[in-house]
TIPADO-165013 format. One record per residue (C-alpha): z, x, y; residue number from 1. Coordinates in Angstrom, 2 decimals. Layout:
+---------+---------+---------+--------+
!      zz !      xx !      yy ! drenba !
+---------+---------+---------+--------+
!       Z !       X !       Y !    NUM !
...
+---------+---------+---------+--------+
REM end
This chain:
+---------+---------+---------+--------+
!      zz !      xx !      yy ! drenba !
+---------+---------+---------+--------+
!   -8.19 !  -28.88 !   -9.58 !      1 !
!  -10.71 !  -28.84 !  -12.48 !      2 !
!  -13.49 !  -28.08 !   -9.99 !      3 !
!  -11.54 !  -25.09 !   -8.63 !      4 !
!  -11.02 !  -23.71 !  -12.15 !      5 !
!  -14.71 !  -24.23 !  -12.98 !      6 !
!  -15.86 !  -22.35 !   -9.85 !      7 !
!  -13.34 !  -19.56 !  -10.50 !      8 !
!  -14.48 !  -19.28 !  -14.11 !      9 !
!  -18.12 !  -19.23 !  -13.07 !     10 !
!  -17.37 !  -16.48 !  -10.54 !     11 !
!  -15.56 !  -14.38 !  -13.14 !     12 !
!  -18.39 !  -14.82 !  -15.66 !     13 !
!  -21.00 !  -13.88 !  -13.06 !     14 !
!  -18.91 !  -10.92 !  -11.93 !     15 !
!  -18.40 !   -9.66 !  -15.51 !     16 !
!  -22.12 !  -10.00 !  -16.25 !     17 !
!  -23.05 !   -8.16 !  -13.05 !     18 !
!  -20.56 !   -5.44 !  -13.91 !     19 !
!  -22.11 !   -5.07 !  -17.39 !     20 !
!  -25.61 !   -4.91 !  -15.90 !     21 !
!  -24.55 !   -2.20 !  -13.42 !     22 !
!  -23.46 !   -0.04 !  -16.34 !     23 !
!  -26.73 !   -0.38 !  -18.29 !     24 !
!  -28.83 !    2.68 !  -18.95 !     25 !
!  -31.95 !    3.57 !  -20.94 !     26 !
!  -31.71 !    4.00 !  -24.71 !     27 !
!  -33.55 !    7.34 !  -24.66 !     28 !
!  -36.80 !    8.97 !  -23.67 !     29 !
!  -38.81 !    5.94 !  -24.87 !     30 !
!  -38.51 !    2.25 !  -24.04 !     31 !
!  -36.96 !    0.97 !  -27.28 !     32 !
!  -34.36 !    2.17 !  -29.73 !     33 !
!  -34.94 !    1.01 !  -33.29 !     34 !
!  -31.45 !    0.05 !  -34.44 !     35 !
!  -30.40 !   -0.79 !  -37.98 !     36 !
!  -27.44 !   -2.99 !  -38.92 !     37 !
!  -24.72 !   -1.01 !  -40.73 !     38 !
!  -23.05 !   -3.91 !  -42.53 !     39 !
!  -23.84 !   -7.39 !  -43.82 !     40 !
!  -23.59 !  -10.23 !  -41.30 !     41 !
!  -23.66 !   -7.96 !  -38.29 !     42 !
!  -23.16 !  -10.22 !  -35.24 !     43 !
!  -25.64 !  -10.36 !  -32.35 !     44 !
!  -23.97 !  -12.01 !  -29.34 !     45 !
!  -25.06 !  -13.85 !  -26.21 !     46 !
!  -23.00 !  -11.58 !  -23.92 !     47 !
!  -21.79 !   -7.94 !  -24.08 !     48 !
!  -18.30 !   -8.95 !  -25.13 !     49 !
!  -16.78 !   -8.74 !  -28.60 !     50 !
!  -15.44 !  -12.29 !  -28.20 !     51 !
!  -18.72 !  -13.79 !  -26.96 !     52 !
!  -20.58 !  -16.46 !  -28.91 !     53 !
!  -22.58 !  -15.21 !  -31.89 !     54 !
!  -26.30 !  -16.00 !  -31.72 !     55 !
!  -27.19 !  -14.67 !  -35.16 !     56 !
!  -26.00 !  -12.48 !  -38.02 !     57 !
!  -28.15 !  -10.00 !  -39.91 !     58 !
!  -27.82 !   -8.26 !  -43.23 !     59 !
!  -27.21 !   -4.54 !  -43.63 !     60 !
!  -30.42 !   -2.54 !  -43.18 !     61 !
!  -32.25 !   -5.11 !  -41.03 !     62 !
!  -33.88 !   -3.87 !  -37.84 !     63 !
!  -33.58 !   -4.86 !  -34.16 !     64 !
!  -34.99 !   -3.39 !  -30.94 !     65 !
!  -32.75 !   -2.37 !  -28.04 !     66 !
!  -34.13 !   -1.72 !  -24.57 !     67 !
!  -30.87 !   -0.91 !  -22.72 !     68 !
!  -27.30 !    0.09 !  -23.50 !     69 !
!  -23.84 !    0.43 !  -22.03 !     70 !
!  -20.78 !    2.18 !  -23.43 !     71 !
!  -20.14 !   -0.31 !  -26.22 !     72 !
!  -23.27 !   -2.45 !  -26.65 !     73 !
!  -27.01 !   -2.31 !  -27.17 !     74 !
!  -29.07 !   -4.90 !  -25.31 !     75 !
!  -31.34 !   -6.44 !  -27.94 !     76 !
!  -34.83 !   -7.80 !  -27.21 !     77 !
!  -35.78 !  -10.60 !  -29.64 !     78 !
!  -38.88 !  -11.64 !  -27.72 !     79 !
!  -37.09 !  -14.65 !  -26.24 !     80 !
!  -36.38 !  -15.45 !  -22.61 !     81 !
!  -32.97 !  -13.77 !  -22.50 !     82 !
!  -31.28 !  -10.65 !  -23.84 !     83 !
!  -28.74 !  -10.48 !  -26.66 !     84 !
!  -26.11 !   -7.89 !  -27.50 !     85 !
!  -25.04 !   -5.87 !  -30.54 !     86 !
!  -21.93 !   -3.68 !  -30.68 !     87 !
!  -22.78 !   -0.03 !  -31.21 !     88 !
!  -20.18 !    0.37 !  -33.93 !     89 !
!  -22.25 !   -1.95 !  -36.15 !     90 !
!  -25.60 !   -0.13 !  -35.75 !     91 !
!  -27.39 !    3.17 !  -36.27 !     92 !
!  -30.34 !    4.34 !  -34.18 !     93 !
!  -33.31 !    5.18 !  -36.42 !     94 !
!  -35.84 !    6.14 !  -33.74 !     95 !
!  -36.90 !    5.66 !  -30.12 !     96 !
!  -40.39 !    4.26 !  -29.55 !     97 !
!  -42.57 !    3.11 !  -26.66 !     98 !
!  -43.56 !   -0.27 !  -28.16 !     99 !
!  -42.07 !   -2.66 !  -30.67 !    100 !
!  -43.49 !   -2.53 !  -34.18 !    101 !
!  -44.70 !   -6.10 !  -34.45 !    102 !
!  -44.71 !   -7.17 !  -38.08 !    103 !
!  -47.92 !   -8.71 !  -39.41 !    104 !
!  -47.13 !  -11.62 !  -41.73 !    105 !
!  -50.28 !  -12.91 !  -43.41 !    106 !
!  -48.66 !  -14.95 !  -46.19 !    107 !
!  -45.44 !  -16.51 !  -47.41 !    108 !
!  -45.02 !  -17.38 !  -51.06 !    109 !
!  -42.84 !  -20.18 !  -52.46 !    110 !
!  -40.97 !  -20.28 !  -55.74 !    111 !
!  -38.07 !  -22.28 !  -57.11 !    112 !
!  -35.66 !  -22.51 !  -60.02 !    113 !
!  -33.09 !  -25.08 !  -61.06 !    114 !
!  -30.71 !  -24.17 !  -58.24 !    115 !
!  -32.77 !  -22.79 !  -55.31 !    116 !
!  -35.94 !  -22.75 !  -53.31 !    117 !
!  -37.08 !  -19.16 !  -52.70 !    118 !
!  -39.57 !  -18.13 !  -50.01 !    119 !
!  -40.82 !  -14.55 !  -50.20 !    120 !
!  -41.88 !  -13.04 !  -46.87 !    121 !
!  -43.62 !   -9.65 !  -47.37 !    122 !
!  -42.78 !   -7.16 !  -44.63 !    123 !
!  -42.61 !   -3.38 !  -44.41 !    124 !
!  -39.77 !   -3.73 !  -41.86 !    125 !
!  -36.91 !   -6.19 !  -42.35 !    126 !
!  -36.68 !   -7.68 !  -38.87 !    127 !
!  -33.89 !   -9.72 !  -37.30 !    128 !
!  -33.68 !  -13.38 !  -38.26 !    129 !
!  -31.55 !  -16.40 !  -37.44 !    130 !
!  -30.54 !  -19.76 !  -38.89 !    131 !
!  -29.99 !  -22.98 !  -36.99 !    132 !
!  -28.55 !  -26.07 !  -38.62 !    133 !
!  -30.11 !  -29.22 !  -37.17 !    134 !
!  -29.29 !  -32.94 !  -37.58 !    135 !
!  -32.14 !  -33.24 !  -40.10 !    136 !
!  -31.98 !  -29.90 !  -41.87 !    137 !
!  -32.31 !  -26.17 !  -41.22 !    138 !
!  -34.48 !  -23.85 !  -39.13 !    139 !
!  -35.07 !  -20.23 !  -40.10 !    140 !
!  -36.60 !  -17.89 !  -37.51 !    141 !
!  -37.97 !  -14.37 !  -38.03 !    142 !
!  -38.44 !  -12.26 !  -34.89 !    143 !
!  -41.04 !   -9.73 !  -33.72 !    144 !
!  -43.82 !  -10.90 !  -36.04 !    145 !
!  -47.53 !  -11.77 !  -35.83 !    146 !
!  -48.34 !  -14.70 !  -38.12 !    147 !
!  -51.64 !  -15.83 !  -36.58 !    148 !
!  -53.45 !  -15.77 !  -39.94 !    149 !
!  -50.59 !  -17.05 !  -42.08 !    150 !
!  -51.35 !  -18.32 !  -45.58 !    151 !
!  -48.78 !  -20.49 !  -47.39 !    152 !
!  -48.89 !  -20.12 !  -51.18 !    153 !
!  -47.42 !  -22.48 !  -53.82 !    154 !
!  -45.52 !  -24.62 !  -51.31 !    155 !
!  -42.42 !  -26.31 !  -52.74 !    156 !
!  -39.80 !  -28.51 !  -51.14 !    157 !
!  -39.82 !  -30.05 !  -47.68 !    158 !
!  -40.65 !  -26.92 !  -45.64 !    159 !
!  -42.99 !  -26.61 !  -42.66 !    160 !
!  -43.96 !  -23.93 !  -40.17 !    161 !
!  -42.82 !  -24.95 !  -36.67 !    162 !
!  -44.83 !  -23.72 !  -33.68 !    163 !
!  -42.53 !  -21.69 !  -31.40 !    164 !
!  -42.92 !  -18.41 !  -29.52 !    165 !
!  -45.94 !  -16.34 !  -30.49 !    166 !
!  -43.74 !  -13.57 !  -31.92 !    167 !
!  -41.29 !  -15.87 !  -33.75 !    168 !
!  -42.05 !  -17.34 !  -37.17 !    169 !
!  -39.95 !  -20.50 !  -37.68 !    170 !
!  -39.67 !  -22.42 !  -40.93 !    171 !
!  -38.15 !  -25.89 !  -40.90 !    172 !
!  -36.44 !  -27.29 !  -44.00 !    173 !
!  -35.89 !  -31.04 !  -43.75 !    174 !
!  -32.89 !  -32.38 !  -45.65 !    175 !
!  -30.06 !  -34.81 !  -44.81 !    176 !
!  -27.51 !  -32.33 !  -46.20 !    177 !
!  -27.28 !  -28.59 !  -46.87 !    178 !
!  -25.53 !  -26.84 !  -49.75 !    179 !
!  -25.90 !  -23.14 !  -48.92 !    180 !
!  -28.66 !  -20.84 !  -47.70 !    181 !
!  -29.14 !  -17.15 !  -47.01 !    182 !
!  -31.57 !  -14.25 !  -46.70 !    183 !
!  -31.75 !  -11.72 !  -49.51 !    184 !
!  -33.26 !   -8.26 !  -48.90 !    185 !
!  -36.28 !   -7.42 !  -51.07 !    186 !
!  -37.91 !   -4.01 !  -51.56 !    187 !
!  -41.15 !   -5.46 !  -50.16 !    188 !
!  -39.72 !   -7.75 !  -47.50 !    189 !
!  -37.14 !  -10.50 !  -47.65 !    190 !
!  -36.44 !  -13.73 !  -49.51 !    191 !
!  -35.19 !  -16.89 !  -47.82 !    192 !
!  -33.07 !  -18.85 !  -50.31 !    193 !
!  -32.08 !  -22.49 !  -49.82 !    194 !
!  -29.86 !  -24.04 !  -52.46 !    195 !
!  -30.71 !  -27.44 !  -53.85 !    196 !
!  -28.04 !  -30.11 !  -53.90 !    197 !
!  -26.90 !  -30.17 !  -57.55 !    198 !
!  -27.14 !  -33.23 !  -59.75 !    199 !
!  -23.64 !  -34.65 !  -59.75 !    200 !
!  -21.92 !  -36.78 !  -62.36 !    201 !
!  -19.98 !  -39.31 !  -60.28 !    202 !
!  -17.25 !  -39.59 !  -62.92 !    203 !
!  -16.93 !  -35.81 !  -63.31 !    204 !
!  -18.27 !  -34.42 !  -60.03 !    205 !
!  -16.77 !  -30.95 !  -60.54 !    206 !
!  -18.30 !  -30.34 !  -63.95 !    207 !
!  -20.05 !  -26.95 !  -63.84 !    208 !
!  -19.40 !  -26.42 !  -60.11 !    209 !
!  -18.50 !  -22.80 !  -59.32 !    210 !
!  -15.54 !  -22.36 !  -56.97 !    211 !
!  -14.08 !  -19.09 !  -55.70 !    212 !
!  -10.46 !  -19.25 !  -54.55 !    213 !
!   -9.35 !  -16.61 !  -52.10 !    214 !
!   -5.58 !  -16.15 !  -51.94 !    215 !
!   -5.31 !  -14.67 !  -48.46 !    216 !
!   -3.71 !  -11.26 !  -47.82 !    217 !
!   -2.07 !   -9.26 !  -50.65 !    218 !
!   -0.58 !   -5.82 !  -51.29 !    219 !
!    0.48 !   -4.13 !  -48.07 !    220 !
!   -1.11 !   -6.97 !  -46.11 !    221 !
!    1.76 !   -9.46 !  -46.16 !    222 !
!    0.54 !  -12.09 !  -43.70 !    223 !
!    3.17 !  -14.35 !  -42.12 !    224 !
!    6.79 !  -13.47 !  -42.91 !    225 !
!    9.50 !  -16.07 !  -42.23 !    226 !
!   12.90 !  -16.97 !  -43.73 !    227 !
!   12.50 !  -14.11 !  -46.23 !    228 !
!    9.20 !  -15.52 !  -47.53 !    229 !
!    5.89 !  -13.61 !  -47.39 !    230 !
!    2.63 !  -15.49 !  -46.95 !    231 !
!    0.72 !  -13.41 !  -49.50 !    232 !
!    3.02 !  -14.69 !  -52.30 !    233 !
!    2.76 !  -18.35 !  -51.27 !    234 !
!   -1.03 !  -18.08 !  -51.01 !    235 !
!   -1.26 !  -16.69 !  -54.54 !    236 !
!    1.05 !  -19.28 !  -56.11 !    237 !
!   -0.76 !  -22.21 !  -54.47 !    238 !
!   -4.16 !  -20.73 !  -55.38 !    239 !
!   -3.16 !  -20.49 !  -59.05 !    240 !
!   -2.14 !  -24.15 !  -59.02 !    241 !
!   -5.43 !  -25.08 !  -57.37 !    242 !
!   -7.26 !  -23.14 !  -60.09 !    243 !
!   -5.53 !  -25.21 !  -62.77 !    244 !
!   -6.32 !  -28.49 !  -61.00 !    245 !
!  -10.00 !  -27.62 !  -60.51 !    246 !
!  -10.49 !  -26.29 !  -64.05 !    247 !
!   -8.90 !  -29.45 !  -65.46 !    248 !
!  -11.71 !  -31.40 !  -63.74 !    249 !
!  -14.45 !  -29.19 !  -65.17 !    250 !
!  -15.02 !  -26.63 !  -62.40 !    251 !
!  -15.68 !  -22.95 !  -63.09 !    252 !
!  -13.07 !  -21.15 !  -61.03 !    253 !
!  -12.79 !  -17.49 !  -60.00 !    254 !
!  -10.13 !  -15.82 !  -57.85 !    255 !
!  -10.55 !  -12.90 !  -55.47 !    256 !
!   -7.13 !  -11.70 !  -56.60 !    257 !
!   -4.79 !  -12.85 !  -59.38 !    258 !
!   -1.90 !  -10.55 !  -58.53 !    259 !
!   -0.26 !   -8.93 !  -55.53 !    260 !
!   -2.91 !   -6.42 !  -54.50 !    261 !
!   -4.87 !   -5.60 !  -51.37 !    262 !
!   -8.50 !   -6.75 !  -51.36 !    263 !
!  -10.68 !   -5.78 !  -48.35 !    264 !
!  -11.86 !   -8.81 !  -46.39 !    265 !
!  -15.60 !   -8.41 !  -46.93 !    266 !
!  -15.10 !   -7.55 !  -50.61 !    267 !
!  -13.82 !  -11.11 !  -51.01 !    268 !
!  -17.10 !  -12.48 !  -49.72 !    269 !
!  -19.13 !  -10.09 !  -51.88 !    270 !
!  -17.12 !  -11.26 !  -54.90 !    271 !
!  -17.93 !  -14.92 !  -54.16 !    272 !
!  -21.63 !  -14.16 !  -53.77 !    273 !
!  -21.73 !  -12.05 !  -56.93 !    274 !
!  -20.29 !  -15.02 !  -58.81 !    275 !
!  -22.99 !  -17.22 !  -57.20 !    276 !
!  -20.23 !  -19.61 !  -56.10 !    277 !
!  -21.05 !  -23.07 !  -54.81 !    278 !
!  -17.84 !  -23.28 !  -52.79 !    279 !
!  -15.45 !  -20.70 !  -51.31 !    280 !
!  -11.91 !  -21.81 !  -50.41 !    281 !
!   -9.68 !  -19.33 !  -48.58 !    282 !
!   -5.97 !  -20.22 !  -48.78 !    283 !
!   -3.52 !  -19.26 !  -46.01 !    284 !
!   -0.26 !  -20.22 !  -44.29 !    285 !
!    0.00 !  -20.49 !  -40.52 !    286 !
!    2.17 !  -19.12 !  -37.74 !    287 !
!    2.36 !  -19.01 !  -33.93 !    288 !
!    2.81 !  -16.19 !  -31.39 !    289 !
!    5.93 !  -17.98 !  -30.14 !    290 !
!    7.85 !  -19.49 !  -33.12 !    291 !
!    9.59 !  -21.96 !  -30.79 !    292 !
!    6.23 !  -23.73 !  -30.29 !    293 !
!    6.39 !  -24.90 !  -33.92 !    294 !
!    8.25 !  -27.98 !  -32.66 !    295 !
!    4.93 !  -29.29 !  -31.36 !    296 !
!    2.40 !  -27.36 !  -33.47 !    297 !
!    2.70 !  -27.43 !  -37.28 !    298 !
!    1.15 !  -29.07 !  -40.32 !    299 !
!   -1.99 !  -28.60 !  -42.39 !    300 !
!   -5.35 !  -27.63 !  -40.85 !    301 !
!   -8.83 !  -26.86 !  -42.19 !    302 !
!  -11.32 !  -24.46 !  -40.61 !    303 !
!  -15.11 !  -24.28 !  -40.84 !    304 !
!  -17.90 !  -22.44 !  -39.00 !    305 !
!  -21.24 !  -23.76 !  -40.29 !    306 !
!  -21.99 !  -27.45 !  -39.88 !    307 !
!  -22.79 !  -27.79 !  -43.58 !    308 !
!  -19.11 !  -27.04 !  -44.35 !    309 !
!  -17.71 !  -29.77 !  -42.07 !    310 !
!  -17.95 !  -32.45 !  -44.77 !    311 !
!  -15.99 !  -30.28 !  -47.21 !    312 !
!  -13.34 !  -29.54 !  -44.57 !    313 !
!  -13.10 !  -33.23 !  -43.72 !    314 !
!  -12.61 !  -34.42 !  -47.31 !    315 !
!  -10.03 !  -31.71 !  -47.96 !    316 !
!   -8.08 !  -32.53 !  -44.82 !    317 !
!   -7.99 !  -36.24 !  -45.66 !    318 !
!   -6.46 !  -35.67 !  -49.11 !    319 !
!   -4.10 !  -32.90 !  -48.01 !    320 !
!   -2.62 !  -35.10 !  -45.30 !    321 !
!   -2.29 !  -38.05 !  -47.65 !    322 !
!   -0.57 !  -35.94 !  -50.32 !    323 !
!    1.76 !  -33.85 !  -48.16 !    324 !
!    2.71 !  -36.12 !  -45.28 !    325 !
!    2.37 !  -33.04 !  -43.04 !    326 !
!    1.31 !  -33.30 !  -39.42 !    327 !
!   -2.48 !  -33.27 !  -38.92 !    328 !
!   -3.32 !  -29.86 !  -37.46 !    329 !
!   -6.99 !  -30.76 !  -37.31 !    330 !
!  -10.42 !  -29.96 !  -38.66 !    331 !
!  -11.15 !  -26.88 !  -36.60 !    332 !
!  -14.28 !  -24.89 !  -35.77 !    333 !
!  -13.43 !  -21.20 !  -36.19 !    334 !
!  -15.35 !  -17.94 !  -36.55 !    335 !
!  -13.49 !  -16.26 !  -39.41 !    336 !
!  -14.98 !  -13.72 !  -41.83 !    337 !
!  -14.58 !  -16.21 !  -44.68 !    338 !
!  -15.81 !  -19.29 !  -42.83 !    339 !
!  -19.00 !  -17.68 !  -41.47 !    340 !
!  -20.88 !  -17.28 !  -44.78 !    341 !
!  -23.81 !  -19.67 !  -45.17 !    342 !
!  -23.74 !  -19.25 !  -48.93 !    343 !
!  -21.46 !  -20.38 !  -50.52 !    344 !
!  -20.22 !  -23.38 !  -48.52 !    345 !
!  -17.01 !  -21.92 !  -47.08 !    346 !
!  -13.76 !  -23.36 !  -45.72 !    347 !
!  -10.38 !  -21.83 !  -44.85 !    348 !
!   -7.21 !  -23.92 !  -45.19 !    349 !
!   -3.93 !  -23.25 !  -43.42 !    350 !
!   -1.67 !  -25.16 !  -45.84 !    351 !
!    1.23 !  -25.31 !  -43.42 !    352 !
!    3.39 !  -23.24 !  -41.08 !    353 !
!    5.80 !  -20.89 !  -42.83 !    354 !
!    7.71 !  -20.57 !  -39.56 !    355 !
!    8.56 !  -24.29 !  -39.86 !    356 !
!   11.58 !  -24.34 !  -42.18 !    357 !
!   10.82 !  -27.80 !  -43.56 !    358 !
!    7.24 !  -26.89 !  -44.40 !    359 !
!    8.25 !  -23.50 !  -45.81 !    360 !
!   10.71 !  -25.15 !  -48.20 !    361 !
!    8.03 !  -27.52 !  -49.46 !    362 !
!    5.28 !  -24.92 !  -49.71 !    363 !
!    7.51 !  -22.69 !  -51.87 !    364 !
!    8.49 !  -25.56 !  -54.19 !    365 !
!    6.56 !  -25.49 !  -57.50 !    366 !
!    6.27 !  -29.28 !  -57.83 !    367 !
!    5.01 !  -29.55 !  -54.26 !    368 !
!    2.48 !  -26.77 !  -54.94 !    369 !
!    1.15 !  -28.75 !  -57.93 !    370 !
!    0.81 !  -31.90 !  -55.82 !    371 !
!   -0.83 !  -29.85 !  -53.09 !    372 !
!   -3.31 !  -28.44 !  -55.62 !    373 !
!   -4.15 !  -31.93 !  -56.86 !    374 !
!   -5.03 !  -32.90 !  -53.28 !    375 !
!   -7.39 !  -29.92 !  -53.11 !    376 !
!   -9.11 !  -31.01 !  -56.31 !    377 !
!   -9.48 !  -34.59 !  -55.09 !    378 !
!  -10.90 !  -33.37 !  -51.79 !    379 !
!  -13.53 !  -31.19 !  -53.46 !    380 !
!  -14.39 !  -34.07 !  -55.84 !    381 !
!  -14.95 !  -36.42 !  -52.90 !    382 !
!  -17.13 !  -33.82 !  -51.20 !    383 !
!  -19.34 !  -33.52 !  -54.28 !    384 !
!  -19.61 !  -37.33 !  -54.51 !    385 !
!  -20.57 !  -37.37 !  -50.84 !    386 !
!  -23.51 !  -35.09 !  -51.68 !    387 !
!  -24.73 !  -37.50 !  -54.39 !    388 !
!  -26.19 !  -39.88 !  -51.80 !    389 !
!  -28.61 !  -37.14 !  -50.73 !    390 !
+---------+---------+---------+--------+
REM end
């Protein structure tokens, strides 16, 4: 039976790809369209489907080259052995040209401060880039470049240039653990930032650590509604208790909202980055399309996207289960707007299922919320102690 499903799935995938290819057309009178990302963390996917796997994300204003298009997607050429895809709604065409503008990179310059390594890459065009977390660290790749005569200035940290494709500059950062990384646009190029693991006091591991709490939903965005209870209110009450528990242990805590108001999704991420947060925790309550399924599916679950956040999700889940006695709804890989950020380390927690009457009654109880918040604090403390060994 599994074999039949596999063959059927393979046929459907092949058919859908062939259908997409049949619809492809030129991008204009020249070979390439120069397309610019319209928003931060624009996704570039492995297939022309809005649910397809994301290969990379790029910041607003960064440039990619498209050689074909269909109704909804540009086919992006990164100089690799296969095409990638970017939804048209996330990009603007700046020009059409006959050849790619290959960026000449003749130097990269290192710097550092107490919290970060910073690598400045001068470039007159901010080209597409990608990150790949590896078992021993991080790889950063910059596409459509010529770095044949590259000079490395003031090298700091455990970074090395890795030979790859001729048009791809790849930097390898070797570290047993990661604590946030990103690319920052610069008027003369871009800056790769890799956060250092902070020096942790084992007895007070949260001292000075910056945490942003995101109470999900708010205002007209109510979230789950069950038994006369609205998720947005539960999220806020639990988040305020978590704030107290974290501050009591020495953390610096900020909240994306402190009252019942609507906050746009990506504004929440911008807020966390403006605060230079170490950790972002997004607080939610769960539901199901069919409420009757709650008999089998309920409890507390944590969600992460980047591998660096798995350890945080794991420590949180352990303490939340121990404290609540709720069913284990898993440590789950999920591509959410507030789990995708690479800086800060980001996790989303579904504290329970409001459609489960037993869990709803507990999650709306003030004493239970305080106990729940303590579990959060203990989980974050354990995560910071985990980082000490590195």
